[in-house]
BADO-946814 format. One record per atom (N, C-alpha, C): residue in one letter; x negated, y negated, z. Coordinates in steps of 0.02 Angstrom, whole numbers, padded with zeros to 5 digits, always signed. Layout:
<atoms>
aXYZ ...
</atoms>
This chain:
<atoms>
m-01002+00712-00141 m-00937+00739-00163 m-00911+00789-00111 t-00846+00790-00102 t-00815+00835-00054 t-00824+00908-00075 d-00837+00951-00027 d-00843+01022-00040 d-00775+01047-00065 p-00772+01078-00125 p-00708+01102-00151 p-00673+01151-00105 k-00712+01183-00061 k-00681+01231-00015 k-00635+01197+00035 e-00641+01131+00042 e-00598+01096+00090 e-00525+01097+00069 g-00511+01110+00005 g-00442+01113-00017 g-00421+01053-00058 f-00356+01049-00070 f-00328+00998-00114 f-00291+00943-00077 i-00291+00884-00108 i-00245+00831-00089 i-00186+00837-00137 v-00126+00837-00111 v-00067+00842-00154 v-00028+00776-00151 i-00015+00747-00209 i+00024+00686-00215 i+00093+00705-00239 i+00144+00687-00200 i+00213+00702-00218 i+00244+00640-00249 g+00254+00643-00315 g+00281+00585-00351 g+00228+00555-00396 s+00243+00549-00462 s+00193+00528-00510 s+00204+00457-00535 g+00239+00416-00496 g+00249+00346-00514 g+00186+00305-00504 l+00194+00238-00503 l+00136+00194-00498 l+00096+00205-00434 i+00131+00213-00377 i+00097+00223-00314 i+00063+00291-00313 g+00097+00343-00337 g+00068+00409-00338 g+00006+00413-00381 r+00008+00380-00439 r-00050+00379-00484 r-00109+00343-00451 s-00093+00287-00419 s-00147+00249-00386 s-00178+00289-00330 w-00137+00323-00290 w-00163+00365-00236 w-00207+00421-00264 a-00185+00452-00319 a-00224+00505-00349 a-00293+00480-00369 m-00296+00420-00397 m-00359+00389-00416 m-00403+00374-00356 v-00372+00352-00301 v-00409+00336-00240 v-00442+00400-00212 f-00403+00453-00207 f-00431+00515-00179 f-00484+00545-00224 a-00473+00542-00290 a-00524+00567-00336 a-00588+00527-00332 s-00581+00461-00320 s-00641+00419-00315 s-00683+00440-00254 g-00651+00471-00205 g-00686+00495-00146 g-00711+00566-00154 g-00701+00596-00214 g-00727+00663-00227 g-00680+00719-00210 f-00618+00704-00194 f-00570+00756-00176 f-00534+00783-00238 r-00519+00848-00236 r-00478+00878-00288 r-00405+00860-00274 v-00370+00838-00326 v-00302+00811-00318 v-00253+00848-00363 k-00196+00865-00335 k-00140+00892-00375 k-00084+00840-00374 l-00062+00820-00433 l-00009+00771-00440 l+00055+00808-00458 y+00105+00804-00413 y+00167+00842-00423 y+00226+00796-00439 d+00267+00818-00486 d+00331+00787-00498 d+00378+00841-00525 i+00443+00828-00524 i+00491+00880-00542 i+00495+00892-00617 i+00474+00843-00657 i+00476+00849-00730 i+00405+00849-00758 q+00388+00901-00795 q+00320+00909-00820 q+00300+00851-00865 e+00347+00825-00904 e+00331+00769-00949 e+00308+00708-00910 q+00337+00697-00851 q+00317+00640-00810 q+00246+00651-00783 v+00230+00712-00765 v+00163+00728-00741 v+00112+00717-00797 t+00128+00741-00856 t+00083+00734-00914 t+00070+00660-00929 a+00124+00621-00929 a+00118+00549-00943 a+00076+00515-00890 a+00085+00536-00827 a+00046+00506-00772 a-00028+00522-00779 l-00045+00583-00797 l-00115+00603-00805 l-00147+00564-00863 e-00110+00554-00916 e-00136+00516-00973 e-00148+00443-00953 d-00102+00415-00914 d-00110+00346-00892 d-00169+00339-00844 i-00179+00388-00800 i-00236+00387-00754 i-00302+00388-00793 r-00305+00430-00844 r-00366+00433-00886 r-00379+00365-00918 k-00327+00335-00944 k-00334+00269-00977 k-00358+00217-00927 q-00327+00217-00867 q-00347+00168-00816 q-00420+00177-00795 m-00439+00240-00784 m-00508+00253-00761 m-00559+00235-00814 d-00543+00250-00877 d-00589+00231-00931 d-00598+00155-00935 e-00542+00119-00927 e-00545+00046-00929 e-00584+00018-00869 l-00574+00048-00810 l-00611+00027-00750 l-00685+00040-00758 a-00702+00097-00788 a-00773+00113-00798 a-00806+00062-00845 k-00771+00045-00899 k-00797-00003-00947 k-00807-00072-00915 a-00762-00089-00868 a-00766-00154-00835 a-00813-00154-00775 g-00842-00095-00760 g-00886-00090-00702 g-00850-00093-00636 m-00786-00076-00636 m-00744-00082-00576 m-00721-00014-00549 l-00748+00040-00576 l-00727+00107-00553 l-00752+00119-00482 r-00708+00142-00439 r-00727+00157-00370 r-00764+00223-00366 g-00804+00231-00313 g-00839+00293-00300 g-00904+00301-00338 s-00939+00355-00323 s-01004+00368-00354 s-01000+00414-00414 l-00942+00443-00427 l-00934+00488-00483 l-00914+00450-00546 s-00930+00479-00604 s-00910+00448-00667 s-00835+00455-00677 a-00808+00419-00726 a-00737+00423-00741 a-00718+00494-00760 d-00758+00526-00802 d-00744+00595-00824 d-00744+00643-00765 q-00792+00634-00719 q-00795+00677-00660 q-00733+00668-00616 q-00712+00606-00607 q-00653+00593-00566 q-00590+00620-00599 i-00584+00609-00664 i-00525+00633-00700 i-00521+00709-00695 s-00579+00743-00698 s-00579+00816-00695 s-00555+00843-00627 l-00555+00800-00577 l-00532+00821-00510 l-00456+00818-00503 i-00422+00787-00550 i-00350+00777-00546 i-00313+00824-00593 s-00269+00864-00566 s-00226+00908-00607 s-00154+00894-00591 g-00109+00922-00631 g-00038+00909-00620 g+00003+00972-00615 s+00062+00967-00585 s+00105+01025-00578 s+00178+01002-00569 s+00224+01042-00595 s+00295+01029-00584 s+00326+01085-00543 d+00283+01127-00514 d+00306+01181-00470 d+00279+01167-00399 l+00324+01154-00352 l+00304+01132-00286 l+00262+01186-00249 k+00285+01247-00250 k+00249+01300-00214 k+00178+01308-00241 t+00170+01304-00307 t+00104+01309-00337 t+00061+01249-00317 a+00092+01190-00318 a+00055+01129-00301 a+00029+01130-00230 l+00067+01161-00185 l+00049+01160-00114 l-00004+01212-00095 e-00021+01256-00141 e-00071+01307-00125 e-00139+01275-00111 g-00166+01289-00052 g-00232+01263-00034 g-00233+01190-00014 t-00174+01161+00000 t-00173+01090+00018 t-00197+01077+00089 i-00233+01022+00097 i-00254+01000+00164 i-00219+00935+00184 f-00194+00898+00134 f-00163+00834+00148 f-00113+00818+00092 i-00053+00797+00112 i+00000+00781+00065 i+00018+00707+00072 q+00019+00671+00016 q+00039+00601+00016 q+00103+00595-00026 e+00159+00585+00009 e+00224+00578-00024 e+00233+00509-00052 c+00255+00504-00116 c+00262+00439-00150 c+00326+00435-00190 v+00381+00464-00165 v+00444+00460-00202 v+00479+00394-00186 p+00531+00375-00224 p+00565+00311-00212 p+00590+00302-00140 e+00597+00240-00121 e+00615+00222-00051 e+00689+00236-00038 n+00705+00300-00033 n+00774+00322-00022 n+00772+00376+00032 l+00804+00363+00088 l+00799+00408+00146 l+00823+00478+00130 e+00880+00485+00095 e+00906+00551+00079 e+00857+00591+00036 l+00828+00557-00013 l+00780+00590-00057 l+00718+00612-00017 k+00694+00568+00026 k+00635+00585+00066 k+00650+00643+00114 l+00709+00643+00143 l+00727+00697+00189 l+00727+00764+00152 k+00751+00765+00090 k+00751+00827+00051 k+00679+00848+00036 i+00638+00800+00017 i+00568+00816+00002 i+00533+00844+00063 f+00542+00812+00121 f+00507+00835+00181 f+00533+00903+00204 s+00597+00916+00193 s+00625+00982+00209 s+00593+01036+00166 d+00585+01021+00101 d+00553+01068+00055 d+00480+01079+00074 l+00445+01024+00090 l+00375+01030+00109 l+00368+01071+00173 d+00412+01058+00220 d+00411+01092+00285 d+00418+01168+00277 a+00456+01188+00226 a+00469+01259+00215 a+00410+01294+00182 h+00367+01258+00147 h+00315+01291+00108 h+00243+01275+00131 v+00235+01222+00170 v+00168+01201+00188 v+00138+01246+00242 n+00071+01248+00244 n+00039+01287+00297 n+00039+01248+00363 n+00014+01279+00416 n+00019+01248+00482 n-00034+01195+00496 t-00081+01186+00451 t-00134+01138+00464 t-00131+01076+00419 a-00096+01081+00363 a-00093+01025+00316 a-00056+00966+00347 i-00080+00906+00333 i-00048+00845+00356 i+00002+00821+00304 i+00062+00803+00326 i+00114+00777+00282 i+00119+00701+00295 s+00102+00662+00244 s+00100+00590+00252 s+00148+00556+00203 s+00181+00503+00225 s+00228+00467+00183 s+00201+00397+00166 s+00214+00375+00104 s+00195+00308+00082 s+00249+00257+00096 t+00302+00276+00132 t+00358+00231+00143 t+00335+00163+00168 s+00369+00110+00146 s+00350+00043+00167 s+00388+00020+00228 c+00444+00052+00245 c+00480+00030+00304 c+00528+00081+00334 l+00534+00141+00305 l+00579+00191+00334 l+00547+00220+00397 s+00588+00232+00446 s+00565+00254+00512 s+00538+00326+00511 p+00479+00337+00539 p+00453+00406+00546 p+00502+00449+00585 a+00534+00420+00635 a+00582+00458+00676 a+00640+00483+00633 k+00663+00442+00586 k+00719+00463+00543 k+00696+00514+00491 m+00635+00507+00466 m+00612+00550+00412 m+00589+00619+00437 f+00556+00621+00495 f+00522+00682+00516 f+00558+00721+00572 n+00611+00693+00600 n+00646+00728+00655 n+00669+00798+00633 g+00657+00847+00676 g+00681+00914+00663 g+00636+00958+00620 l+00583+00930+00593 l+00538+00970+00552 l+00495+01016+00595 r+00482+01077+00572 r+00440+01124+00609 r+00369+01098+00617 h+00347+01061+00567 h+00278+01036+00567 h+00275+00962+00585 v+00322+00939+00626 v+00325+00868+00643 v+00260+00842+00673 k+00224+00884+00708 k+00161+00862+00740 k+00108+00845+00687 n+00119+00869+00625 n+00072+00855+00570 n+00096+00799+00525 c+00150+00764+00546 c+00180+00714+00503 c+00161+00643+00524 i+00151+00599+00475 i+00131+00531+00489 i+00148+00487+00428 v+00160+00423+00440 v+00166+00375+00386 v+00097+00346+00372 a+00078+00344+00308 a+00017+00310+00287 a+00039+00261+00233 h+00061+00202+00255 h+00090+00152+00210 h+00035+00112+00176 p+00029+00117+00110 p-00022+00079+00074 p+00005+00011+00053 v-00039-00030+00026 v-00019-00092-00007 v-00021-00079-00082 n+00029-00102-00117 n+00033-00090-00189 n-00011-00140-00227 p-00058-00114-00268 p-00076-00044-00280 p-00135-00024-00235 p-00132+00036-00205 p-00184+00056-00158 p-00254+00061-00186 y-00260+00070-00252 y-00327+00075-00281 y-00365+00009-00274 y-00328-00047-00275 y-00359-00113-00273 y-00354-00147-00205 v-00306-00126-00164 v-00297-00156-00097 v-00305-00101-00046 p-00355-00103-00003 p-00373-00044+00038 p-00332-00033+00102 l-00292-00082+00123 l-00257-00074+00187 l-00209-00014+00186 v-00210+00024+00240 v-00161+00078+00251 v-00137+00075+00323 e-00072+00069+00332 e-00043+00068+00399 e-00026+00140+00420 l-00055+00163+00475 l-00041+00230+00500 l+00010+00225+00557 v+00069+00257+00546 v+00124+00252+00594 v+00146+00322+00613 p+00134+00343+00675 p+00152+00411+00696 p+00225+00418+00716 h+00251+00477+00710 h+00314+00497+00740 h+00300+00507+00815 p+00350+00499+00859 p+00337+00510+00930 p+00306+00578+00946 q+00319+00628+00903 q+00291+00695+00915 q+00229+00710+00873 t+00204+00661+00837 t+00143+00672+00797 t+00084+00686+00844 d+00047+00737+00828 d-00012+00755+00867 d-00065+00700+00857 p-00096+00675+00912 p-00149+00625+00905 p-00205+00647+00858 v-00216+00713+00854 v-00267+00739+00808 v-00248+00723+00735 t-00183+00725+00720 t-00160+00708+00652 t-00176+00636+00636 v-00166+00592+00684 v-00181+00521+00674 v-00256+00511+00660 e-00297+00544+00701 e-00370+00536+00693 e-00394+00566+00628 k-00369+00623+00609 k-00389+00654+00546 k-00370+00610+00486 t-00309+00582+00489 t-00287+00539+00435 t-00328+00476+00433 y-00343+00448+00491 y-00384+00387+00495 y-00453+00399+00463 h-00485+00454+00480 h-00552+00468+00454 h-00550+00485+00380 l-00496+00517+00358 l-00489+00532+00286 l-00484+00467+00247 m-00443+00420+00272 m-00435+00356+00238 m-00501+00317+00235 k-00539+00320+00289 k-00604+00287+00290 k-00651+00320+00239 k-00647+00385+00235 k-00691+00423+00191 k-00680+00405+00118 i-00617+00389+00099 i-00603+00374+00029 i-00605+00298+00016 g-00629+00260+00065 g-00640+00189+00055 g-00582+00144+00070 q-00529+00171+00102 q-00473+00128+00122 q-00487+00096+00189 s-00444+00050+00210 s-00452+00016+00274 s-00391+00030+00318 p-00392+00086+00354 p-00333+00104+00394 p-00328+00065+00460 v-00267+00053+00480 v-00253+00025+00547 v-00202+00070+00581 k-00208+00077+00646 k-00163+00121+00684 k-00111+00079+00720 l-00047+00093+00708 l+00006+00063+00747 l+00016+00105+00809 m+00015+00073+00867 m+00021+00110+00929 m+00092+00133+00943 k+00140+00100+00911 k+00209+00122+00916 k+00246+00097+00854 e+00302+00130+00840 e+00341+00112+00781 e+00379+00047+00792 t+00381+00006+00739 t+00423-00054+00739 t+00452-00063+00670 d+00512-00088+00665 d+00547-00093+00601 d+00506-00135+00552 g+00492-00107+00493 g+00453-00143+00443 g+00378-00136+00451 f+00357-00101+00505 f+00286-00094+00521 f+00255-00164+00531 v+00192-00175+00513 v+00160-00239+00526 v+00153-00282+00463 l+00127-00252+00410 l+00116-00290+00349 l+00180-00323+00324 n+00235-00285+00321 n+00297-00313+00295 n+00328-00364+00343 r+00318-00355+00408 r+00344-00404+00454 r+00310-00472+00442 l+00244-00470+00433 l+00207-00532+00418 l+00227-00559+00349 q+00232-00514+00300 q+00250-00536+00232 q+00320-00566+00230 y+00367-00534+00265 y+00436-00559+00264 y+00442-00627+00298 a+00400-00639+00349 a+00401-00704+00382 a+00380-00759+00333 v+00329-00744+00292 v+00305-00793+00243 v+00357-00803+00188 i+00386-00749+00162 i+00437-00754+00109 i+00497-00793+00135 s+00517-00780+00196 s+00575-00814+00225 s+00565-00889+00229 e+00507-00911+00253 e+00495-00983+00258 e+00485-01014+00189 a+00454-00978+00142 a+00447-01002+00074 a+00516-01015+00043 w+00562-00969+00055 w+00631-00976+00031 w+00663-01039+00059 r+00656-01048+00125 r+00688-01106+00158 r+00659-01172+00132 l+00594-01174+00118 l+00562-01235+00093 l+00588-01252+00023 v+00597-01201-00018 v+00626-01212-00085 v+00699-01232-00079 q+00735-01197-00036 q+00807-01211-00025 q+00818-01283-00002 d+00774-01308+00041 d+00782-01375+00069 d+00753-01430+00024 g+00728-01410-00035 g+00702-01459-00082 g+00635-01489-00062 v+00598-01455-00020 v+00533-01480+00002 v+00479-01469-00051 i+00484-01414-00088 i+00431-01396-00135 i+00459-01349-00188 t+00427-01347-00246 t+00450-01302-00299 t+00423-01231-00287 p+00456-01180-00317 p+00431-01111-00309 p+00358-01103-00331 r+00340-01132-00387 r+00271-01126-00411 r+00222-01158-00363 d+00240-01216-00335 d+00193-01249-00289 d+00187-01214-00222 v+00240-01183-00199 v+00234-01146-00136 v+00186-01088-00145 d+00186-01057-00204 d+00138-01003-00218 d+00066-01030-00220 i+00058-01091-00246 i-00009-01122-00247 i-00034-01135-00176 v+00012-01155-00131 v-00007-01166-00061 v-00037-01102-00032 m-00008-01045-00050 m-00035-00981-00025 m-00099-00960-00061 s-00097-00960-00128 s-00154-00933-00166 s-00216-00977-00162 e-00206-01044-00160 e-00263-01090-00159 e-00277-01118-00089 g-00236-01098-00041 g-00245-01123+00027 g-00253-01066+00077 l-00197-01046+00107 l-00200-00993+00158 l-00231-00929+00132 g-00213-00910+00070 g-00238-00848+00042 g-00314-00846+00035 m-00344-00904+00023 m-00417-00906+00017 m-00450-00883+00082 r-00423-00906+00138 r-00451-00885+00203 r-00430-00815+00221 y-00366-00800+00208 y-00340-00736+00230 y-00368-00677+00190 a-00402-00691+00134 a-00434-00637+00097 a-00493-00608+00137 f-00518-00646+00184 f-00576-00624+00224 f-00562-00623+00299 l-00517-00667+00322 l-00502-00672+00393 l-00426-00667+00403 g-00406-00638+00460 g-00336-00636+00477 g-00314-00702+00509 p-00250-00711+00522 p-00225-00773+00551 p-00253-00787+00621 l-00266-00735+00659 l-00290-00745+00728 l-00363-00769+00728 e-00406-00737+00688 e-00476-00760+00686 e-00481-00828+00650 t-00438-00840+00602 t-00437-00906+00570 t-00425-00960+00622 a-00376-00949+00665 a-00362-00997+00719 a-00422-01001+00766 h-00450-00945+00782 h-00507-00940+00827 h-00565-00984+00803 l-00578-00982+00737 l-00634-01020+00708 l-00617-01094+00697 n-00552-01110+00696 n-00531-01179+00685 n-00531-01221+00749 a-00553-01190+00803 a-00561-01225+00867 a-00620-01193+00903 e-00627-01206+00966 e-00681-01175+01004 e-00656-01109+01034 g-00630-01066+00991 g-00601-01003+01013 g-00525-01006+01011 f-00493-00948+01016 f-00419-00944+01010 f-00384-00980+01067 k-00410-00973+01127 k-00380-01007+01184 k-00381-01083+01174 s-00437-01108+01149 s-00443-01180+01134 s-00393-01200+01081 y-00384-01157+01030 y-00336-01172+00976 y-00265-01179+01005 c-00247-01133+01049 c-00180-01136+01079 c-00172-01200+01120 e-00224-01219+01157 e-00220-01279+01198 e-00213-01342+01155 r-00248-01343+01098 r-00246-01400+01053 r-00181-01405+01013 y-00161-01347+00986 y-00108-01349+00936 y-00043-01313+00957 g-00043-01282+01015 g+00015-01242+01036 g+00079-01282+01037 e+00077-01343+01064 e+00138-01383+01068 e+00165-01400+00999 g+00119-01418+00953 g+00140-01433+00884 g+00168-01373+00848 i+00138-01315+00860 i+00162-01253+00829 i+00233-01239+00852 q+00244-01245+00917 q+00311-01232+00944 q+00362-01281+00915 r+00342-01345+00909 r+00388-01396+00882 r+00409-01378+00810 v+00360-01360+00769 v+00374-01342+00699 v+00416-01279+00695 l+00398-01228+00734 l+00435-01165+00733 l+00508-01175+00752 n+00522-01223+00796 n+00590-01236+00816 n+00632-01268+00761 t+00599-01291+00707 t+00636-01319+00651 t+00653-01267+00598 f+00627-01206+00606 f+00641-01154+00556 f+00715-01138+00557 g+00743-01128+00497 g+00814-01112+00492 g+00828-01038+00501 p+00890-01019+00490 p+00910-00949+00498 p+00880-00905+00444 v+00882-00840+00454 v+00857-00793+00405 v+00899-00798+00341 p+00867-00809+00283 p+00905-00815+00221 p+00940-00750+00202 n+00992-00755+00160 n+01025-00694+00137 n+00996-00669+00071 f+00947-00706+00043 f+00910-00686-00017 f+00956-00670-00075 s+01002-00715-00088 s+01047-00709-00146 s+01072-00778-00165 g+01109-00783-00219 g+01141-00845-00239 g+01096-00892-00278 d+01109-00957-00273 d+01076-01008-00313 d+01001-01012-00301 v+00980-01004-00238 v+00909-01009-00224 v+00870-00951-00256 a+00899-00892-00252 a+00867-00834-00284 a+00860-00846-00360 k+00913-00874-00390 k+00912-00889-00461 k+00860-00942-00477 k+00856-00994-00436 k+00808-01048-00446 k+00736-01023-00444 i+00721-00981-00394 i+00653-00954-00388 i+00637-00908-00446 d+00686-00865-00464 d+00676-00818-00518 d+00661-00855-00584 e+00700-00906-00599 e+00690-00944-00661 e+00622-00979-00662 a+00600-01003-00604 a+00537-01039-00600 a+00477-00993-00611 l+00485-00929-00595 l+00428-00883-00599 l+00421-00850-00667 w+00471-00857-00711 w+00464-00831-00778 w+00433-00883-00824 d+00387-00861-00866 d+00361-00905-00919 d+00414-00912-00973 d+00407-00961-01015 d+00455-00972-01069 d+00441-00925-01127 q+00452-00860-01113 q+00440-00808-01163 q+00501-00762-01166 p+00518-00737-01225 p+00576-00693-01231 p+00564-00623-01202 d+00501-00600-01205 d+00486-00532-01183 d+00465-00533-01109 k+00514-00522-01064 k+00499-00525-00993 k+00458-00465-00970 s+00471-00407-00999 s+00433-00347-00978 s+00359-00355-00994 n+00344-00386-01051 n+00274-00397-01069 n+00241-00447-01022 q+00279-00497-01001 q+00251-00546-00954 q+00233-00512-00888 l+00278-00469-00863 l+00263-00434-00800 l+00202-00389-00808 k+00198-00353-00864 k+00141-00309-00876 k+00076-00349-00878 t+00077-00405-00913 t+00017-00446-00919 t-00005-00474-00852 r+00043-00498-00813 r+00027-00527-00748 r+00004-00474-00698 r+00033-00415-00702 r+00012-00361-00657 r-00060-00340-00673 e-00076-00336-00737 e-00144-00319-00757 e-00193-00372-00733 w-00173-00436-00739 w-00215-00491-00715 w-00223-00488-00639 r-00168-00474-00604 r-00171-00466-00531 r-00219-00411-00512 d-00214-00354-00544 d-00257-00297-00528 d-00330-00313-00541 a-00344-00349-00596 a-00412-00368-00612 a-00439-00415-00558 c-00398-00463-00537 c-00419-00509-00483 c-00433-00472-00419 l-00388-00425-00401 l-00397-00387-00339 l-00460-00344-00343 s-00473-00316-00401 s-00532-00274-00410 s-00596-00316-00401 h-00598-00375-00430 h-00656-00419-00422 h-00663-00442-00350 l-00607-00456-00318 l-00608-00478-00248 l-00634-00422-00203 a-00611-00360-00216 a-00634-00303-00177 a-00709-00294-00184 k-00734-00303-00245 k-00806-00297-00257 k-00844-00352-00219 l-00818-00413-00220 l-00849-00468-00184 l-00850-00455-00109 k-00794-00431-00082 k-00790-00419-00010 k-00839-00364+00010 k-00846-00314-00032 k-00894-00260-00018 k-00965-00287-00016 e-00981-00332-00063 e-01047-00361-00065 e-01059-00407-00005 m-01008-00445+00015 m-01015-00490+00072 m-01026-00452+00137 k-00996-00394+00143 k-01003-00354+00204 k-01074-00327+00212 k-01110-00320+00156 k-01178-00294+00157 k-01227-00347+00183 e-01208-00411+00176 e-01254-00465+00195 e-01259-00474+00271 
</atoms>
C-alpha cells in the first residue's frame, strides 16, 4: 500500500470516467479525493463506487491486493476545490469534453495547486497546447487519456504539452504502471492522439461498408469481435502482420501490393449523419421499448467481459 504521507490523488469530475479513475487509484493503494461542484453528485458517485466495488469483490474481479472496504475507505469526496487540492500529488481531470470548461478548470487548478503536483487531463482529443498554454504550472501538465472505462481497460495515452517537463512524463508513466495501467508515450502531439485515430479509421470503413450494402451493421461488428478483435486483444496490428508471414518485412513483400490496391478503393470520409446513421442506429437497438435499460444491460455485460479478459491476459503474461 502507498505511504499516506505521499499525499492525495485528486479526481476532478464525478462522472463515469472520474469514478472509474478513483477506483483505479484506490486499487493501487492511493488516497483519493473525488471533487465535483455539487455535493449531491459527489455523494451519489461515492455510493455508486461502493456498489461497484462490492459487486467486483463478490465476482472475484476486484483489482489490487486490498479488500473492497479498504479501497472504499481510501476514497473521499469534496465540493470545495481548495480543500480538495490540499496535499495533492496528482490531479486527474475528468470533466466533459468542452474546451471552454476545461480551460476554466485548469485556470482554477493553476491558481491553487502547489508547484510539484502534476495536472493531468483525461481528454480524448483536445490539444494539450490549447488546454495548457499560459498556465504557470505548464511544465507539470500532461494529457493522460484513458480508454472508457479505465478500470477495465488499462491503456493510457500520455501526451505532453511542448513545455511539459520530461520529468512530468516519467513520473506520470511510472504512476500509471504502479496502479496497473498500461501507459504509452506519444513523442509528439497529433490530432486525436493514437487510439482514436486507429478507432476512427475502423469506424469510417465500417460505415462505408454498410453504406455500400456490403454487410449489415450487426455483421460488421461480428467481423471485429469474432475476427480481428480476437487477435487484437493480445497483439497489435503490426505484430499480427509480423506473425502472419516470416516477419513484417516479409509481410509487406507478400501483401503490400494487395493492401495498396484495396486501400485505393476506400471512399471519402463519411459525414456521419443521414440515412446511414439511422440504419446503423436502428440495427443496434434490440426490439425493446426501454432503450436506457438496454444500454445499461449491455454496458454491464461489456464491463464483465473486459474484466474477465483482463484477468485472462494477466494470467497469460505470467506463463
